[in-house]
N, C-alpha and C positions, 0 to 999 in steps of 0.2 A: 834405207832406214838409218837414222843416226843412233849414237850411243845412248841416247835417252830412252830408246825403245828396244825391247828384246822379246822375241817369241820363245816360249818354252813348250815342249811337247811332253805331257806326262805319260806314264807307262800305259794308261788306258787309251791313249790316242787323242785325248781332248786338248785342244789348243787354246791357250789364253795369252793375251797381250797385255803387258803392264807398262805403264809410263812411270819411270822411276821418279818418285818424289825427291830422291837423293840428288838427281841432276838439276832439280829446280830449287833446292834449298841450300843456302850457304852452309858449308861444313865449319862448325865452330872449333876453336882451338881446344886441345885437351886441357891446357892450363886453365881455361875458363871454367872447366867442369870439375876440377879436382879438389875444391875446397871442402873440408869437413868441419862441422862445428865441433867445439871442444868435447862436448859430451859424447858425440858419436865417435870421434877419434879415440877417446879413452876406452869406450865400449869395444871397439874393434881391436885395439891393442890387447885388452884383457882376454878377449875371445881367442885371438890368434895365438897368444902365449899360454892359453889355458892348459892345465894338466890333463884334461880329458882328451886332448889330441895326441895321436900316436907319433912316434919319431918318424915313421914312414910317411905320414901325411905332412908333417912339418917340413920334411925334406923337399916336398914339392912346392913349397911357398916361393922358392926362387924362380920357378917357371910360371906359376899361376898368379903371383903378385896380388893376393886377395884384397889387401887394403887399397892399393892403387886402383884396382879394377872396380871395386865397389864405390870408391870416391868418384870415379869418372861417371858412374851410372847415377850418382846423386843419392846414394844410400843415406838414410838417417835412422838413428836408433829408436825413434818414436814413430816410424812409418809402419804401414800395413804392407807386408811384402809377401809375394807368392814366389816360391822357388819351384818352377815347373820342371818335373821329372828329375828329382834330386839324386837318383841312382843310389850309390852307396853312402851318400851323405857327406862328401868331402866339404862342400860349402856349407852344409847344414851345421857342421861343427862350429862354424864361425857365425853364421846368421842367427842361430837359435839363442846363444847366450847374449849376443849383441842386442837382440830385440826383446829379450825376456822381460826386462823391467818396464819398458815404456812402449814397446811396439807390438806387432802381431806377425806371426809367420804361418802361412799355409804351405803345405808340401804335397802337391798333387803327384801321386805315384801311380804305378801300374794297377789295373784291375786284377784282383787276385784270381779271377777265373779266365784270364786271357790266355794263359799257357803256362807250361812248367817253368820256363825262364822267368817270366813276369812274376809268377807266384813266389819263386825263390828270391828274386831281387827284392820284392816288397817285404817278404818275411825277414830278410836280413836287415833291411832298413828299420822295420818296426822293432826288431830285437835291439838294435843299436839305441833307439830312442828309449826303449823300456829299461835298459840297463842303467841309464843315468837320468833319472827323472828330475834331478836338480838342474840339469843342463837343458833337457829337451821336453820337460813336462808341459810347456805351454805351446808346443807345436801342434797344429791341427793338420792331420793327414787326410787328404781327400783323394779322389780318383780321377785320373785323366779319362776323358770320354766315357764317363760313367753311363752304363746301360740304362740306369734309372732316370737319366737326364739331369742329375744333380750337378751343378756347376763346380768348378775347381775352387771357387771362392764366391762369396756373395757378389752378385753383379755390381760393377762399378764401385767396388770397395777398396781396391788396392792402389796404393801410391806407386808401387814399383813391382814389376814382374821380372824375374831373372831366370835365365836358362843357360846352362853351360854344357857344351859339347853334345848336343842332342839332335841337331837338325838332320844329320845323316841318317839317324834311325827312322825319322819320320818319312824320309824319301824312299825307303825300301818298298818294293812292290807289295810285300805282305802287309805293310802299314798304310797302303793306299797311294803310294807315290806322291806326286805333287799335290793332288787333291787332298790326300791325307795330311800333308804338311801344312797346307793352307788351313785345314780344319784345326790343327794344333795352334797355329797363330791366331785363329779366330777365338779359340777358348781363352787365350791370354788377353786378347783385345777386350773381350767381354768382361773380364775380371777387373780391368783397370778403370779408374776414375777418368773422366775427361781431363786431358792434360797429363795423365799418368805416363810413366816411362817403362818401356821394355828394354832391359839390358841383356844382350846376347853375346855369348862367346862360342865360336865354332871352329873346327879344324878348317883351315883355309886352302882351297885349291887356287892356284895363281891365274888360271886362264879359263874363263867361262866357256870358250869354244871347244875345250878338250876335256872337260870334266865328265865323269861317269854319271849318266842320268839317275842311276840307282844309288849313287854314292857308296858303292860297295867297299871302296878303299878308305871310307871315313871322312873324306874331304868334300867340301862344297865351296863354290865360288862366292865371293861377296855379292856379285851381281845377282846371282840366283837367290840368295837369302834376302836381299833387298826387294826383289820382285815378289817373293812369297809374302813378306811382311806387308808390302804395299797392297797386295791382293786382299789381305785381311783388313785393310783400312789404316794401317800405320803410316805416319810421316817419319822420314829419316831425319835425325838430328845431327849426329856426329859419329866419327870413328876415332878409335885410339889404337896406338901400336904398342900398348903395354904388353900384349901377349904375342908379339911378333918374334919369330925365331929365324934369322937368316941362314942358320945352318941346316934347316930342314929343306931337303931337295925334293920332297913330295913324291918320290919314286921308289918306295920301299916294297920289298917282297910281300909283306903282310899289311900294306897300307899303314895307317897311323898306329896300328897295334904293334908294328915293328919297333916303335920308339918307346921310351919310358912313359908310363910305368909298366906297361905290359911286356915289352921286350919279347914279342912273339917272333923270335929269330933264332937261328942256330947259335949254339954256345960260342963258337969261334968268333962271331961278329958282335956279340953282346956289348963288349966294351966300346966298340966303334959307335954303336947306337946310343950308348950312355953318354958319350962325348957330344953327340948331336943335341941331346936333351929332348924335352917334350915337343910336341908338334907346333908348327907355325899356326897361329890362331887369329882370326878376326875378332875384333871387339867393337860391337856396333850398338848404338843408342837410338831408339825409336820413341815416338810419342803418339799417344792417342789424341786425335784432334779434339778441340773444345767445342767445335760447331757440328 
């Protein structure tokens, strides 16, 4: 079997084979994807510099490079955007004000009845939005895998779907393993217009042959993510190294959570991990086919 094909065994034992579209599609240069129109550039600058952002979140800009990352994905201030699983809303702080005047932002979050953690996470996110209506008043919060069957956004309405550091969560056995992850990619696929873009950032494991199937350390290989996306129907477009961190050795006691911002490590080693910085991350761009 050549490198264009790979078998993955999900936790339930079901085997699927994926032909990587990535291996068949030329990888475009990052420089070709990073142009922003003047209005979008100004909107992002204003959002990133906005007073609504905490000093703690601003300090992470050096690692997450929000403007460069969004430019690579083709973000526009007049687009309909879905931020899939926004967590605490780090990127929502930037997306919501940048889209407020001319665009639309959907924020699919946890089902409030899924469990205590999910309920607490959703509650904190809703509180964040409610405290600053001038910033977040236009955000539409929806539900991931809504038991009622409601989609995360109107079908084929989104120009761009974004998801940041979430894939490892979908691969947990409790979340359905690889079948669950494909279901999440399928929700995103269904929300996109034909030709629409999925922009994804995830903690990167460097070797698909040695990664944890359950992604318990928070890391996933690019090959695996590309296979999951392809299984949902996506075509691979390009990769960027905006979020690459060569200092990350990927072998930390508490996985990615040993690194900032979590620093789940003993006090004696915290400064060492601060010097490493945030995790090494893949930045991948996919497209929903037009046919």
